[in-house]
N, C-alpha and C positions, 0 to 999 in steps of 0.2 A: 505493501500499499504504500510506504514512503518513497519506494520507486515510483511509481504513476505519479504521486505530488508532486517528484519532482520534477520529473520530466515535462505533466501538466505547469506549471513555474515556468519553464526552460523554453517553452515555445509560446506562451504568452508573451515572456519577457520580447523571445526572439519577433514576434509579429508584430508587435510595439516599436521596434528598431525599425524594423523596414516598412511601418506604416511610416513612422517619423523622416526617413528617407525620402519615401514617397511626397507625402505634404512638403518638405524642402526641395524636392525637387521641381514639383509642381507653383512651387511658390516659387522659386527663380525660373523658368521657366515663362512664366507668368510674368512677370517684371522684362524679362527680354524683349517677350514680343511687345509687352509696354514700350518700351524703347526703341524698338525697330518702329512705332507707331508712329511716337512722339518726335524723331528724326526725319522719316519719310516725310509728316506735314509740313515740322516747321523748319528743319534743317538742325544739323549736328550740333550740339555748343550752344543751341537760339532759345536755351530754359534751364529751370533747375529744379529737380524733384526730391522729394524724399515721402521715408512711408508717413500715414498717417499714424500719431500716436495713439489717439483712440481704436482704429482701426488696421491693425496691419497688414489689412488684403487692399487695403485703399493705396494709391499715390496723391501726393497732394505737386503742382504742378505752377509753376510760374513761368510765364516767358518775360524774358530779358526786355523786349519791348513794352512792357506792361506787367512791372512789379506791381503795380499795387492788386493784380486781379489774380486769383486764387483759385483754378480750379482740381475737380477731382478725376480718378483715370485709376478700373479695375478692372479685372477678365472676371465676367460673371458666368455662371453655368446654370444652363437647363436641366436639371435632373432627371426632367422625360427623356429629352431625348438625347441627355450625355456631350451634350454641343455646345459647344463656348464663344463667347462675341465679348467684345471690347468694348466699358461702357464707361462714358464722361460723363461731363456735364457745362462742358465748357460751352457750348452754344451759347445754352441758356444764358452763363455767369456772364461772356459777354454784352448777348441782345439786351439781355435788361439791366449790365451794364451801362452802352449806349442810351440806352431810355432815360434811363435817370439822369444823366449827362445831360441830354438835350433838354429833357422839359426844365432845368434849373437854369434855364433863359429863354426858353420857348413855351407860352400860353397857347396848346393847342383847346381844350375845352368851348363848346361842349364834344367835343373829339375826344377818342382815347386810342391808344395805344399802348399794344400788350404781344408779348410775346408767345407764341405759338410753337411746340417742338415738333408741327408737322411744315410747318411753311414760314416757319423762324417770326415774324412778323406778322402782327394784324391790326389796322387801322380802320376805326368803325367811324363813321361820319356820318351826321344830321344833317339832312337839307329836303327842301322841299324842290327842289328845281335846280336843273342843269346848272344856272348862278351860282346856288350858293354850292353846289357840288366842287365848284373849280375853285370857289376859297379852303373848302375843303383838303385839295389836291395838292393848294399851291402849299400848306401845312404838311404836307404827306411828304412834298417833293425836298421840302427844306432839311424835314428827317434824312430822309435817304442820304441827300448829298452831305449830310454832319454825320453820320456815319460812317460813309464810304471814306471819305479823308480823311476824319480823326480815331478810325478802327479799320485800316487798309486788309485788318487782318480776316475782316466779314465777309471780303473781296476774295482772301488768296482760298480758302476752306470753303467759299462757296455759300452762304449762308446767312445771306442776305435777302433773301425771299420776301418778299408784300405782299397780302391779299386785303384789295380796301372791302368792306363790309358798308351797306349805304340803307340808313333803315329813312324812310321820307316819300320815295322817288314812287310813285305808282306806275305801276307798268301796263300794258296790257296782257290778259290771262291770268292776273295774280289779283289775289283777296285779302284780305286782313292778315292772314292766318299764315301767308307767303307772302313777304310786305319786305324782305332784307332781298337786297343783291347784293352778289359776291364777283370781283371782279378780279381777276392775276394782274397785280401792275404792276412786279418787276422779279426782276430772277438773275443768279448768277449761272455763268454757261462757260466754261474754259476759261475763270478767272476774269471775264468781260460783264458788266453787268448790264442789263437792260430792261426801260423803262418803257412803258404805253404812254405814249404820250397823252395828254387831254381830248387834242382832236378827234382821237379815235376812239378813245370812251363819248365822246359827243356823240360822233357819228354815228356807234352802233346804239345810244339812249335812246337816242332822237327820234329816231320812226317807233316806237314802241311805247313813250312817253301813253298814259292812261287818259285822252282830250272828253270824257264822258262825265259827270258824276255822277257818285255809287248811289244806287237806290237802298238808303237803308232800312226800307220794307221787304228787298231781296232774299229770297231765300234761298242760302249756300247746301248745295249738295254734291256729295265728292262719290263718282260712282266707279269706285274699285282702282282703275288706272286714269289717267294722266291728273291733271291740276283739280281743285276745285272749282265749280260754277258757279253763281250766285242768279237762278232765272228771276226775273224781271228787273234786273242792274245791269249784266254783263251783254253787252250786244253782239253779235254775229264775226264780228271782227274777233272780242278777245277769247274766242273760242280756235281762231288759229294759234293759240299764243298760250294752249293747253298741253303740251307733250300731247297731241293724236292726231290721227290723221286726216282727210276726210277721203271716204272707200272710195270716192273718184278723182283723187287727187290732180291725175294727168288734164280734165275737162274743168272741174270747180276751181280756177285757179284763182288767185287772188284776184287778179282783172279784170277776169270772165268774172267773179261777181259784185266788184265794183260796180261792174255798168249793168245791174238786176236791181229796178229802181224802184220802188213799194210807196204805193198811196197813202195820203192816212188811212191808219187804219188796217191796212192790208195787211195777211198774214203770210208767210213764205210760204216754200214750198218743203219739205223734210228735207234732211241732210243730214249723211250718217257719217260722223264719225269715231275710231278705231286707233287703237295704241299699235305701234310698227313693232311692236316684240312678236312672236311668233308662236307664244305660249302664253299671252292673255289673251281672251273671247272678246269682254265682254265687248257690248257698241254701242253709243251712243247716238238717239238719234234727237234731233231739235228745230225745233223752227222756230222761227223770228218775226215780228209784228214793228212796224212801223207806230211807234206812240205820239206822234210826233202831228204838228197840224198843215207839215208840209211836205212832199213828194221826199224821201231819202234813198238813198242806197241800203242795197242790204247789209253792209258791212255794217253799215248805223244801225239797222233795225237791231228792235231788244228781243233775249228767246226768252218765250211768254212756255212754252210748254220742250219736254227733254223725256220719250223712251230708252228705259235702259232694259237690256238684254244681258243678263249677267255674265252670260257663259260662264269659268271658272269664276268669279267672282265669287265671296264664299261671305262681303257684305255692301252695306252702301250708308252714309253716313247723309241722312237727311238732319240739320240744323233742329236741337242740338244734339242729337241720338246715332250711335253707329248702331242697326240695327239688322240684325243674322240673314242672311235669304237659303239657310237650309238648317234641317233640322240635324244635330248634333249627337249621336248616345251621349258622349262625355257629360251633356246640361240638358236640364229640364225647355223646351221647344218655349222660347217666347212669342205666339203672335204677331205677328211687326207695326198692324194698327194699335195693341196693344203696347208697343212699348213707347210708339208715338204720343198713346194715349188720347185714343181717340177710337173709337169706335164703326165694325168694318160699316161694310155697304148694307142696306137696309134697302130704298125705295134705286125704282128699274134706273131712273136715272143718275142717280152712286153707285151702283154699278156699270152706269157707263161713263161716268166720266172724273167719280171718284167720290173721296172724302174730304170737306175741309178740315183744312190743316194750314193753322196760323192766313197768310196771304198768298195762298195755294191748294188745287185738291190733288189728292193723293191716290191711288190708285193700284192694288198689288195684284198681281193676274199668277194664282195658284197651279203647281201643280196637278194634275188631276190624282194623282197615282202616293204621294207621300205628302210632308211639312216642308214644300221647297218652292220659293217662288221664280216663276221664270221670265217674267215683266214688272217693270216701276214704270207707272206713267206721274211726270209731275207735270200741274197743267196752273200757269199763275194768273191771279186772278187781277184784275186791276183797279 
């Protein structure tokens, strides 16, 4: 028994020795890997490096050109895949420091500028017109110029990307829940800074500006594909910006649709929109009506009727409720009329035209065989 205990102790000591050697070897290899990355990225003798006294797996690095800034580097490991990768917070440290220094002498309110680890910089602007946007754009360019001149390392390491998020400018096809505009403004490729000029932004957004007031009494709905629609508010032209395509897009071009004139009170023929994806079969058929007192183009007419064929869609949004269109065995089926808080059709007229809901009428056409909605018809009531 004593001999067996001695053997077990010897084996335990031996394993511990090998484990310590393995850890030491791994640590040395990690350090060499970090040094190679630093040399390749910033050049030899361009930095100082020391182990973090609070965590030996991390190294603290300072670039000779920027002695006031210190960033961390380590070799991280994925336990599941057993792979390793180099991790550093250098981008965050330099990007946020540049923002802090810039804001000391530049007021960008009511706008905001933040670091984002995916694109590096995000400039959030509040503007209700393209003229106001120009002011925000100029402030953003001042920062890009400042950062590139004061911290050229951001150019050398290609981390001076800039995205502009715009709030306040209304575009065709958008509703209040989809009001932000996202524009890529600056990027660095092959150590060259490329900036999108304002003229290009202006020319891109000008044709897309919303030109008519939004009807607060409109009914918002989402048909599982594309953007949300506002019945009684969106014009037919808005529908062309909903990330859907006309079923007969070759013939129903914007130029041809513009030439179709509707008289006051006249309603258009039905037009069907569908997803560009071959995996989504939901279609949406709309009709527009001239609600003005003078002749107008079809593009300027207001959509007043929508027929949704769910296809592969399993739900639909009719403000403010999401409605399941087919029975799910995992939960109790909720009748779509009950989900909206209204009674099913009772009269022959309701069975034909739909049940009043807010400023519209809603009609669900059910399957004859199971709890499934085959078609949804929404009609705006003026």
